[in-house]
C-alpha positions in Angstrom: -3.8 -13.7 13.1 -3.4 -16.9 11.1 0.2 -17.7 10.1 1.2 -17.2 6.5 0.5 -20.2 4.2 3.7 -21.5 2.7 4.0 -23.9 -0.2 7.0 -25.1 -2.1 7.1 -26.5 -5.7 9.0 -26.6 -8.9 7.9 -23.9 -11.3 8.8 -21.9 -14.4 9.7 -18.4 -13.4 9.7 -15.3 -15.6 11.3 -12.0 -14.5 10.9 -8.8 -16.6 12.6 -5.4 -16.1 12.4 -2.1 -17.9 15.6 -1.1 -19.5 17.1 2.2 -18.3 14.0 3.1 -16.4 15.8 5.9 -14.5 16.7 7.6 -17.8 13.1 7.4 -19.0 11.8 9.0 -15.8 14.3 11.8 -16.2 13.0 12.6 -19.6 9.4 12.9 -18.4 8.4 11.3 -15.0 4.6 11.3 -15.7 4.8 9.9 -19.2 7.4 7.4 -18.3 5.6 6.0 -15.3 2.3 5.8 -17.3 3.9 4.0 -20.2 5.8 1.6 -18.0 2.6 0.7 -16.1 0.7 0.3 -19.4 3.5 -2.1 -20.6 3.3 -4.2 -17.5 -0.5 -4.3 -17.6 -0.3 -5.6 -21.2 2.4 -8.1 -20.2 0.3 -9.4 -17.3 -2.7 -9.9 -19.6 -0.5 -11.8 -22.1 0.9 -13.9 -19.2 -2.6 -14.9 -18.2 -3.7 -15.6 -21.7 -0.8 -18.1 -21.9 -1.8 -19.8 -18.6 0.6 -18.0 -16.4 0.1 -15.9 -13.2 1.7 -12.6 -12.4 2.8 -13.0 -8.8 4.4 -9.6 -8.2 4.4 -6.3 -10.0 6.4 -3.5 -8.4 8.1 -0.4 -9.8 9.9 -1.4 -13.0 9.9 -5.2 -12.5 7.5 -8.1 -12.9 7.6 -11.7 -11.6 5.3 -14.4 -13.1 4.9 -18.1 -12.7 4.0 -20.8 -15.3 3.4 -24.5 -15.2 5.1 -25.1 -18.6 8.2 -23.5 -20.1 6.7 -23.4 -23.6 3.9 -21.1 -22.3 6.4 -18.8 -20.6 8.5 -18.5 -23.7 5.5 -18.0 -26.0 4.1 -15.3 -23.6 7.4 -13.5 -23.5 7.8 -13.4 -27.3 4.2 -12.4 -27.8 4.6 -9.5 -25.5 7.9 -8.4 -26.9 6.5 -8.5 -30.4 3.5 -6.3 -29.5 5.6 -4.0 -27.3 8.1 -3.4 -30.2 5.1 -2.4 -32.4 3.8 0.0 -29.8 7.3 1.6 -29.3 7.7 2.0 -33.0 4.6 4.2 -33.1 5.9 6.6 -30.5 7.3 9.9 -31.7 9.6 10.5 -28.7 12.4 8.7 -26.8 10.3 7.6 -23.8 10.0 4.0 -25.0 9.7 1.3 -22.3 11.8 -1.6 -23.6 11.7 -4.8 -21.5 14.2 -7.5 -20.9 12.9 -11.0 -19.9 14.6 -13.9 -18.1 13.1 -17.4 -17.7 14.3 -20.1 -15.4 13.1 -23.3 -13.7 13.5 -24.1 -10.1 12.0 -24.6 -6.6 10.1 -21.6 -5.3 8.4 -20.7 -2.0 4.9 -19.2 -2.3 3.5 -17.2 0.7 0.3 -15.2 0.4 0.6 -15.0 -3.4 4.2 -13.8 -3.4 6.8 -16.1 -4.9 10.4 -16.2 -3.7 13.4 -18.6 -4.0 16.5 -19.3 -6.1 14.3 -19.7 -9.3 13.2 -16.1 -9.1 16.8 -14.9 -8.5 18.0 -16.9 -11.4 15.4 -15.5 -13.8 16.4 -12.0 -12.7 20.1 -12.8 -13.4 19.2 -14.2 -16.9 17.1 -11.2 -17.7 20.1 -9.0 -17.2 21.8 -10.8 -20.1 19.1 -9.9 -22.5 19.1 -6.9 -24.8 16.3 -4.4 -25.4 13.2 -6.4 -26.1 15.1 -9.6 -25.7 14.4 -12.9 -23.9 17.1 -15.1 -22.3 16.3 -18.6 -20.8 18.1 -21.2 -18.8 19.4 -24.3 -20.5 16.9 -26.6 -18.7 14.1 -24.5 -20.0 15.2 -25.2 -23.6 15.3 -28.9 -23.0 11.6 -29.0 -22.0 10.2 -27.1 -25.0 8.7 -29.3 -27.8 10.7 -29.2 -31.1 7.5 -28.5 -33.1 7.3 -24.9 -31.6 8.8 -22.2 -33.9 11.5 -21.0 -31.4 15.2 -20.4 -32.2 17.7 -20.7 -29.3 21.1 -19.0 -29.7 23.6 -20.2 -27.1 25.2 -17.5 -24.9 27.5 -20.2 -23.4 28.1 -21.0 -19.8 27.6 -17.9 -17.7 28.9 -17.1 -14.2 25.9 -15.5 -12.4 26.1 -13.6 -9.2 24.8 -15.7 -6.3 25.2 -19.0 -8.1 28.2 -21.3 -7.5 27.9 -23.2 -10.8 27.9 -21.7 -14.2 24.5 -21.6 -15.9 23.8 -22.4 -19.6 22.0 -19.4 -21.1 20.2 -19.0 -24.4 18.7 -16.0 -26.2 15.4 -17.0 -27.7 13.6 -15.6 -30.7 10.8 -16.6 -33.2 11.9 -18.5 -36.3 12.0 -16.2 -39.4 8.6 -16.0 -41.0 6.9 -18.1 -38.3 3.8 -17.1 -36.5 3.5 -17.0 -32.7 1.6 -20.0 -31.3 -1.7 -19.0 -29.9 -2.6 -19.7 -26.3 -4.2 -23.1 -25.9 -8.0 -22.9 -25.8 -8.2 -25.4 -22.9 -11.5 -26.1 -21.3 -11.9 -23.7 -18.4 -9.3 -21.4 -17.0 -5.7 -22.6 -16.5 -4.8 -23.7 -13.0 -2.6 -20.7 -12.4 -5.4 -18.4 -13.5 -7.9 -20.1 -11.2 -5.4 -19.8 -8.3 -5.1 -16.1 -9.0 -8.9 -15.6 -8.8 -9.0 -17.4 -5.5 -6.0 -15.5 -4.0 -7.9 -12.3 -3.2 -5.9 -10.4 -5.9 -7.3 -7.4 -7.7 -10.8 -7.7 -8.9 -10.8 -8.4 -12.6 -13.0 -7.2 -15.4 -13.4 -7.8 -19.2 -15.2 -5.4 -21.5 -16.7 -7.3 -24.4 -17.3 -5.8 -27.8 -20.5 -3.9 -27.9 -23.1 -5.4 -30.3 -24.0 -3.3 -33.3 -27.8 -3.4 -33.3 -28.1 -1.1 -36.3 -28.4 -2.1 -39.9 -25.5 0.2 -40.6 -22.2 -1.7 -40.7 -20.4 1.6 -40.6 -21.4 2.0 -37.0 -19.1 -0.9 -36.2 -16.1 1.5 -36.0 -18.0 3.6 -33.5 -18.9 0.7 -31.2 -15.3 -0.7 -31.3 -13.7 2.6 -30.7 -15.9 3.3 -27.7 -15.1 -0.1 -26.2 -11.4 0.5 -26.7 -11.7 3.9 -24.9 -13.6 2.3 -22.0 -10.9 -0.4 -21.7 -8.1 2.2 -21.7 -9.9 4.4 -19.1 -10.5 1.4 -16.8 -6.9 0.3 -17.2 -5.9 3.6 -15.5 -7.7 2.5 -12.3 -5.0 0.5 -10.5 -7.6 -1.2 -8.2 -8.9 -3.2 -11.2 -7.2 -5.7 -13.5 -8.6 -5.2 -17.0 -8.3 -7.7 -19.7 -6.7 -6.3 -22.8 -8.6 -5.6 -26.0 -7.0 -8.4 -28.0 -8.3 -11.0 -25.5 -11.9 -9.7 -25.1 -12.4 -9.0 -28.8 -11.9 -12.7 -29.6 -15.7 -12.9 -28.7 -16.7 -10.2 -31.2 -19.9 -11.2 -33.1 -20.4 -14.4 -31.0 -23.4 -15.3 -28.9 -21.6 -16.2 -25.7 -22.4 -17.3 -22.2 -21.1 -14.7 -19.7 -20.0 -17.3 -17.2 -18.0 -19.2 -19.8 -16.3 -16.0 -21.0 -15.5 -15.0 -17.4 -13.9 -18.4 -16.8 -11.9 -18.5 -20.0 -10.6 -14.9 -19.4 -10.1 -15.4 -15.6 -12.3 -12.5 -14.6 -14.9 -11.8 -11.9 -16.9 -9.1 -13.8 -18.0 -8.5 -17.3 -19.2 -5.4 -19.0 -21.3 -5.8 -22.1 -23.4 -3.5 -24.2 -25.0 -2.6 -27.5 -25.1 0.3 -30.0 -28.3 1.3 -32.0 -28.4 4.1 -34.5 -31.5 5.8 -35.8 -31.0 8.7 -38.2 -28.4 11.0 -36.6 -29.1 9.7 -33.1 -27.4 6.8 -31.4 -28.3 4.9 -28.2 -25.7 3.0 -26.2 -26.7 0.6 -23.5 -24.3 -1.1 -21.0 -24.6 -3.6 -18.2 -22.1 -4.8 -15.6 -22.4 -8.4 -14.5 -21.0 -10.3 -11.6 -20.0 -13.5 -13.5 -19.8 -15.7 -10.4 -23.4 -15.0 -9.4 -24.9 -13.8 -12.6 -26.1 -10.6 -10.8 -26.5 -7.4 -12.8 -24.7 -4.8 -10.8 -25.3 -1.8 -13.0 -27.2 -0.9 -16.2 -27.8 2.3 -18.0 -28.3 3.8 -21.5 -26.9 6.9 -23.1 -28.3 8.9 -26.0 -26.6 11.4 -28.3 -26.2 12.6 -31.8 -23.4 11.8 -34.2 -22.5 15.4 -35.1 -19.3 15.1 -33.1 -18.7 11.4 -32.8 -15.4 11.7 -30.9 -17.0 14.1 -28.3 -19.8 11.6 -27.9 -17.4 8.7 -27.4 -15.5 10.7 -24.7 -18.7 11.6 -22.9 -20.0 8.0 -22.9 -16.6 6.7 -21.8 -16.5 9.1 -18.9 -20.0 8.3 -17.8 -19.6 4.5 -18.0 -16.3 4.4 -16.1 -17.5 6.9 -13.5 -20.7 4.8 -13.0 -19.3 1.3 -12.8 -16.3 2.2 -10.6 -18.4 2.6 -7.5 -20.6 -0.3 -8.5 -17.5 -2.6 -8.6 -16.3 -1.2 -5.3 -19.6 -1.9 -3.6 -19.7 -5.4 -5.1 -16.2 -6.1 -3.8 -17.1 -4.9 -0.3 -20.1 -7.1 -0.3 -18.0 -10.1 -1.4 -15.5 -9.5 1.4 -18.2 -9.4 4.0 -19.0 -13.1 3.2 -15.4 -14.2 3.5 -14.3 -16.0 6.8 -12.4 -13.5 9.0 -9.5 -16.0 9.5 -9.0 -16.2 5.7 -8.8 -12.5 4.9 -5.7 -11.1 3.1 -4.6 -7.5 3.0 -7.0 -6.6 0.2 -10.0 -8.1 2.1 -9.1 -6.2 5.2 -8.9 -3.0 3.2 -12.4 -3.7 1.8 -13.8 -4.4 5.2 -12.5 -1.0 6.4 -14.0 1.1 3.6 -17.7 1.3 4.7 -16.6 1.8 8.3 -14.5 4.8 7.3 -17.3 6.3 5.2 -19.8 6.0 8.0 -18.0 8.9 9.8 -18.7 7.4 13.2 -16.1 7.1 16.0 -16.5 3.4 16.9 -16.7 2.3 13.2 -13.5 4.4 12.6 -11.7 2.5 15.3 -12.7 -0.8 13.7 -11.5 0.5 10.4 -8.1 1.4 11.9 -7.9 -2.2 13.3 -8.5 -3.7 9.9 -6.1 -1.4 8.1 -3.3 -1.9 10.6 -3.7 -5.7 10.0 -3.6 -5.0 6.3 -0.3 -3.1 6.4 1.2 -5.7 8.7 0.5 -8.3 6.0 1.7 -6.0 3.2 3.8 -3.0 4.5 3.9 -1.5 1.0 0.2 -1.7 0.2 -0.4 1.9 -0.9 -4.2 1.8 -0.7 -4.2 0.5 2.8 -1.6 3.0 3.9 -3.5 5.9 2.4 -6.8 4.9 3.9 -5.1 4.4 7.3 -3.8 8.0 7.1 -7.4 9.1 6.3 -8.8 7.1 9.2 -6.4 9.0 11.6 -7.4 12.3 9.9 -11.0 11.5 10.8 -10.2 11.0 14.5 -7.9 14.0 14.7 -10.4 16.4 13.2 -13.4 15.2 15.0 -12.4 14.8 18.7 -13.0 11.1 18.7 -10.1 10.4 21.1 -6.6 9.1 20.5 -6.0 5.7 18.9 -2.2 5.7 19.2 0.5 7.5 21.2 0.8 10.1 18.5 -2.0 10.1 16.0 -0.8 13.2 14.2 2.7 11.8 13.5 1.2 8.5 12.5 -1.3 10.1 10.1 1.5 12.1 8.4 3.9 9.1 8.3 1.2 6.9 6.7 0.4 9.5 4.1 4.1 9.9 3.1 4.6 6.1 3.1 1.5 5.7 0.8 3.0 8.1 -1.7 6.3 6.3 -1.7 4.6 2.9 -2.0 2.6 3.8 -5.1 3.2 7.0 -7.1 0.9 5.8 -9.9 -2.3 5.1 -8.1 -4.6 8.1 -8.3 -6.7 7.1 -5.3 -3.6 6.6 -3.1 -2.2 10.0 -4.1 -5.3 12.0 -3.6 -6.0 10.5 -0.2 -2.4 11.0 0.9 -2.4 14.6 -0.4 -5.6 15.3 1.4 -4.2 14.1 4.8 -1.0 16.2 4.2 -3.1 19.2 3.7 -5.6 18.6 6.5 -3.1 17.4 9.2 0.4 18.5 8.2 -0.8 21.8 6.7 1.7 20.9 3.9 -0.3 22.5 1.1 2.5 22.4 -1.4 3.3 18.6 -1.2 -0.4 17.8 -0.7 -1.4 19.6 -3.8 1.5 18.1 -5.7 0.1 14.6 -4.9 -3.4 15.7 -5.7 -2.5 17.2 -9.1 -0.7 14.0 -10.1 -3.7 12.0 -9.1 -5.9 14.1 -11.3 -3.5 13.7 -14.2 -3.4 9.9 -13.8 -7.2 9.4 -13.7 -9.8 12.1 -13.3 -12.5 9.6 -14.2 -12.7 8.2 -10.7 -15.4 10.2 -9.0 -13.9 10.0 -5.6 -10.5 11.3 -6.9 -12.2 14.2 -8.7 -14.2 15.1 -5.6 -11.3 14.9 -3.1 -9.1 16.8 -5.5 -11.7 19.5 -5.6 -12.0 19.4 -1.8 -8.3 19.9 -1.4 -8.3 22.9 -3.6 -11.2 24.4 -1.6 -9.3 24.0 1.7 -6.1 25.3 0.1 -7.8 28.6 -0.9 -8.9 28.0 -4.5 -12.6 27.1 -4.3 -13.4 28.4 -7.8 -11.0 25.8 -9.3 -12.3 23.1 -7.0 -16.0 23.5 -7.9 -15.7 22.1 -11.5 -13.9 19.0 -10.2 -16.6 18.2 -7.7 -19.3 18.9 -10.3 -17.5 16.4 -12.6 -17.7 13.8 -9.8 -21.4 14.4 -9.4 -21.9 14.2 -13.2 -20.0 10.9 -13.8 -21.3 9.1 -10.7 -24.7 10.5 -9.6 -25.6 7.4 -7.8 -22.3 7.1 -5.9 -22.6 5.9 -2.3 -20.2 8.7 -1.4 -22.3 11.4 -3.1 -23.1 13.1 0.2 -19.4 14.0 0.4 -19.6 15.6 -3.1 -22.6 17.9 -2.3 -21.2 18.9 1.1 -17.9 19.9 -0.4 -19.7 21.8 -3.1 -21.6 23.6 -0.3 -18.3 24.5 1.4 -16.9 25.9 -1.8 -19.9 28.2 -2.2 -19.7 29.2 1.4 -16.1 30.2 1.0 -17.0 32.3 -2.0 -19.8 34.0 0.0 -22.6 32.4 -2.1 -24.7 31.5 0.9 -27.9 30.5 -0.9 -26.0 28.0 -3.1 -24.2 26.7 -0.1 -27.5 26.1 1.7 -29.0 24.3 -1.3 -26.0 22.0 -1.8 -25.8 21.2 1.9 -29.5 20.2 1.9 -28.8 17.9 -1.1 -26.0 16.3 0.9 -28.2 15.8 4.0 -31.0 14.1 1.9 -28.4 11.4 1.0 -26.8 11.1 4.5 -27.3 13.3 7.5 -24.6 11.8 9.7 -21.6 13.9 8.6 -20.9 16.8 10.9 -19.2 18.9 8.3 -22.5 19.2 6.3 -24.3 20.6 9.4 -21.4 23.0 10.1 -21.6 24.4 6.5 -25.4 24.6 6.5 -25.5 26.4 9.9 -23.0 29.0 8.8 -24.9 29.6 5.5 -28.3 29.9 7.2 -26.9 32.4 9.7 -25.4 34.6 7.0 -28.8 34.4 5.2 -30.5 35.7 8.3 -32.3 32.3 8.9 -31.2 32.2 12.6 -33.9 29.8 13.8 -32.9 27.3 11.2 -29.2 27.9 11.9 -29.6 27.2 15.6 -31.4 24.0 14.8 -28.6 23.0 12.5 -26.1 23.7 15.3 -28.0 21.4 17.6 -27.8 18.6 15.0 -24.1 19.4 14.6 -23.4 19.2 18.3 -25.3 15.9 18.5 -22.7 14.5 16.1 -19.7 16.4 17.5 -20.4 17.3 21.1 -17.0 19.0 21.6 -17.1 21.3 18.6 -16.7 25.0 19.3 -15.8 28.2 17.4 -12.3 28.4 19.0 -11.7 24.7 18.3 -12.6 25.1 14.7 -10.3 28.2 14.4 -7.5 26.0 15.6 -8.3 22.8 13.8 -10.1 23.7 10.5 -7.2 24.0 8.0 -8.8 26.5 5.6 -5.7 28.3 4.2 -7.5 31.6 3.7 -8.0 32.7 7.3 -10.2 35.6 6.4 -12.6 33.2 4.8 -12.4 31.0 7.9 -13.2 33.9 10.2 -16.3 34.8 8.1 -17.6 31.2 8.4 -16.9 31.2 12.1 -18.8 34.5 12.4 -21.8 32.7 10.9 -21.5 29.7 13.3 -21.2 32.1 16.3 -24.4 33.8 15.2 -26.0 30.4 14.9 -25.2 29.7 18.6 -22.1 27.6 18.4 -20.2 28.2 21.7 -16.8 29.8 21.7 -15.3 27.8 24.6 -11.6 27.9 25.2 -11.6 24.6 27.0 -12.2 22.6 23.9 -9.8 19.7 23.2 -10.3 18.9 19.5 -13.1 19.6 17.1 -14.4 18.7 13.7 -12.6 19.1 10.4 
């Protein structure tokens, strides 16, 4: 593994923290976390608009770097002004107020993370600020041009923990009646923003205002509202960095070049579209573009009537987000495949592992484990890598693929719990970790708790909806799980993981004794991908209960080709269906289909 790349330089550092975050969480954990994360996403976008770079975002704190002190102060004041307005609109006490500190000093940058005395000083200054306040170091004040409309109120010489000499501190505010300076419209993206795009950070996307192709100016509100809904829904997917509405709507009504827009906003992908009305019908088109190559990754159109405009907006938003999420994922995997192996960071290693995991093959699974272990070595708190690592172990444990470590079971459970601790606000992390806790630890209560939180955070990710439904099926509630899986199929019909969806739907119907529906859904899964042993297992049981014994025996042969060690007794031990009566009925079907009931089995499929 290549050593970490270190660089030292003088920089302007910004540190932000949520005031009394523990108190907010105690009022309502879910709402508090969501509002804090939304605040930090807005702040990150503001930082980038002013030429800065968010270097670290964790829990209730943010660290950013700027080249110029004036940009840092302007970004901080712009965010605080917008955040005050948002908080004023809330009708409860869960209001995420931020404090901001800004300093100048030497920093060390390693793999995109910035450390050093400058960061610590910014944090100490931030602690001097009030709710919605900004405090800066004296040397910061000295570098800011007098023409800018900032007022600096001296807080005197302050003794700060960890610093031998007192530091001059100033509270900064906007001059009365003055307007905030706009971000400079420099040619191309600022240097810090370009560095961010090269660093392997989150893939970034901007949603441009949809063009109103009707002769009806009143449809403008419909198009704008729908775009806002799409931006909001995409912002809930933590894997993507989404440019805020205020930035992308600068291009409203303009005939723009996508590559120029992407460079100016510092994004890799752009979603654009149009709205056309005819009578009471409306047609919406959308297309997702890779701005670096100009490639169209996805395009579709949606038709509806305006009788219930809000329901139509919701349906289109759900469809667009559900469709482009897997398209973006596939594009990112493809991009990572072309990156030199000695230049891969934790995110690239995670991307390399994804298609290997989804192939459901033992050798590919081992390669995925190798990649994911390297990822968590680089970033021990990388929730996505930890969750997928737990899932990779679950694959091996439930399919008799042989041990990878000294204790795969303990490692899988440990990785799942670490993933939840690392990121309690990422729906994909939570649903994967919950799935592993159910499948391996048989901890149905904690597993479902994680799954339910994932579904609250973002049900628009098809994989989250599907896996949430699968967890409910295994936990003994197939009727509740079915609508979740059907939602995944509806919002992402072309998803590369769709074979998972139909196979799980087949299992749900099998558990409910609806054998014909189970057979039909299993066949749909196999038409997409016939290499997942679970599908053949479900199909064979359904066929046997339908009296189709010749077909059932043929399905068992295919099953044993994929999982040679699978037996009835092994499934009884390893298949964690909570309702054991249901499990015995399924095993009865597999026994009728000719699956051996050998006691000498080691481990079998799950």
